[in-house]
C-alpha angles and dihedrals in degrees: 000000000000100000097157098036092053090062095056109098095146144349092283090063090052091051090053090067125092117247091246090059093059098084089055090049089051091054091049093049092052091051090049093050092049093049097041096050096044096086097038108028127220142149100319105153098061094045092051090053096057102042097113092038090054094047092049093049093050091041093055105027128058109236129215091028089048110054119231112188116194119205115232093346099240087113095050101087093097089046089056092050092052095047101061103282100101094113092050098050094098085064096055113136089000125122108280093004139102118316115248090230135046110284128187093212091054102056141358085231089068102075093172133026118236133195107129123056132255099030104105100085092050093049094044092048089050089052092049092049091049090049091055094047088053092048090238127147122217136112126261122203131186118197111198130171125230090246092054088049089068088070113098092225089067091056091046088057093046089051093051098041092045091057092064135049102235116139108257132147118209115190115201106206100202108190098157101062115077117234098271125196093270089062095067132099095299095053092047089049090052090048091053093046092048091054097042123108095239092056092045095047092048092048091050093048092050090049091055090051096043091049087070094055117077111246093352095107095051090048091049090051093051090049092050094049090046092053096042091048088059098053104029135045095219101098092114093055092045089053088054092055103263126124103236121216128179157324092236128179102254093202098054116085090194088065100032101049101051094041093050091044090055092047090061090071101043121105125225130020115331129190114201113193110210120181116210137166117240111233095013112176097029112074097209091054092046093052098043107027094164095058093042095047088094129345145140128270118322142178116266090202100051100022089228119139112236109256123216098226119212097013120137117254117277121253087248090058092046090051093051095046095043094049090049089052090049091049089055087069103029119050091191092073116102130171127221129191133178102226095307108092093149096036092055099036094246089122087069089055091045094059089064102030108027094157091057098048122091128188107192098183125239090332110114094166093052090045091059098046091041087056088052091056092049089050090052086053090057099263129129104230121200110198111200109197129144112259093244092052091046086072089072091065102045095118090053093047088056103040104028102035112018101040089049092042093227123176098246119141118208111207105200110196122190092035111169124003112006101181124216098025090063132192098350092059102033112117098219104135107048096093090053096046101038101044090059094063120101115236092019122128113200126196137178123187127221093211141356094275090056089045091056089049090051093054089052090048093051089063089061096054117092096209143043118320133187125195120189120198136165136255113257145032128336123235098260098257118157112277099159095118135054104251128220118261118271124245101263111244096010122129127208127239110224101167132016125210145141100231099081146302124278118187122194133178136203119318092014098057098087095048092044089051089054090048090049093050091050090048089056095044100040104030101026092237119136115196132177113251119206121194100210098202092175117060086182126053093029122217094242091169094058094042093052094042094055098037107113120210111243092003132109121291114190129173120193122194136158096227138074116303093223106085092359128137092262091069092054093048093048090051089049093050093048091048090054091056098258121146129175144096112335135188130175109200107196141120113303124236094278139092107251123238124244123262136098119326093248089051096052094041087052093051091048090046090237095124124091094271093047093048091049091049092053094045089053090050094063 
């Protein structure tokens, strides 16, 4: 029974509670999260780990006037519950429901949208700078996890913010470090003392006195830093200009509330180090935080995720297994991931070739240039990063890989529609930004067997390669053998006909084939269907050979229309003198909603029915 939680319809209801009621509320919130996400899945572990911290923040600060910026957004489920979205939580990440991340359009309590890691400090500092320029007075808080702190952008922001004296509170949610001895009662007591008014006033008074004595102030500073360096691990942050406080037990309100209350009244940039346990309150999530970071439906009673029995392997699994097989025969092959070994399938490679597997943390830019260095040393690096995250390293792909024509293969998982994670994770731009790069070869498979062949092919290309492939399961085609390499730049004819040419690529080939077959059966129109395979180089010979004067030309791709492959093929056709009905079936100039992949493809008319409708409209 969630007696306290059921009363919380906004932050005012939370503030009406007594401090001694907050631990009970935390227990109810954990139970609610575990029960609510069981049938739908979601990012459970991170939310369970910040329940007390979220309650304390909203209890002491005044959102939306005070701005709380959550990094990534995985940890924001409790925040959504406390800010008027309790009744809608069962819809999270569902079609038409709540977003799985913070979203400005969803609530005034979400001051900044989050989907990619390491952005919160930059955004929060920007808000704080704008506040001061506007002569306004409110608190700005950034909550960033220790994982996101591995991203270089976070350190760029710390470096900038620490050089100025603007009031900013950065909370480091450390859920990887176990609660060591120095995070006990003494450390929490020191944190409360350091933030308290008596200590601060005494320190300021001493500073004013010492400033009048030659050399005394510098000596006092050195003594203070020496002492603090012995009892706290915050020297790095102090050197960057932040006042470091902590570590504090992030699950103990007796520690959190007074420390946060004192932080409200401190000037300048503050870093509060809070230690939490990811998945706290649900033993399966505590024991296996990587699996329970984000997953599908599960059983509350057994703690076992629901398995989809009988389904073919995912593209991610095919990647990991195939790359490991390739590495068995080629000791040049190495795998690189940016903090997502399981999500990208690299963990499967690591089991067989641990010495050739590198996890660089949330550092996509470094991952790419690091791969370039490995290539210079004679290795064949495979950089496995989601399409949406590859965007963060575009400059490095151009300057450090393509200009030098290095044999680095970019394996872009989650290309196209991803589903529940929505716009921030949709891989909709990679066709447009990869196909424009000199020296780059770009491939997209129609199924898992072709994907396996493309991985084999990539090892034969002495230059940069990008392979885009979707989230989810394959089709169950036979992948038991290592296939022969493909002929680079050669397309595949799937259907032949005299009523036009339809060209499809990657994830859209299967649905396009279904649409073309229905067009033949129901409308009596037989078109030629070309599986492009290679986005770059294009099979110009096959395209021009099958282009029919005055007949339909259609291009289908699961990427943005602007800059897509359809534009290049249309220009090629017009240059050749072709004229006739034309349709470019691609993603429109919008960011897609979240929901299941079939739901979003249906809305964008990129499923079989939508493709058929558009072919018939020509």
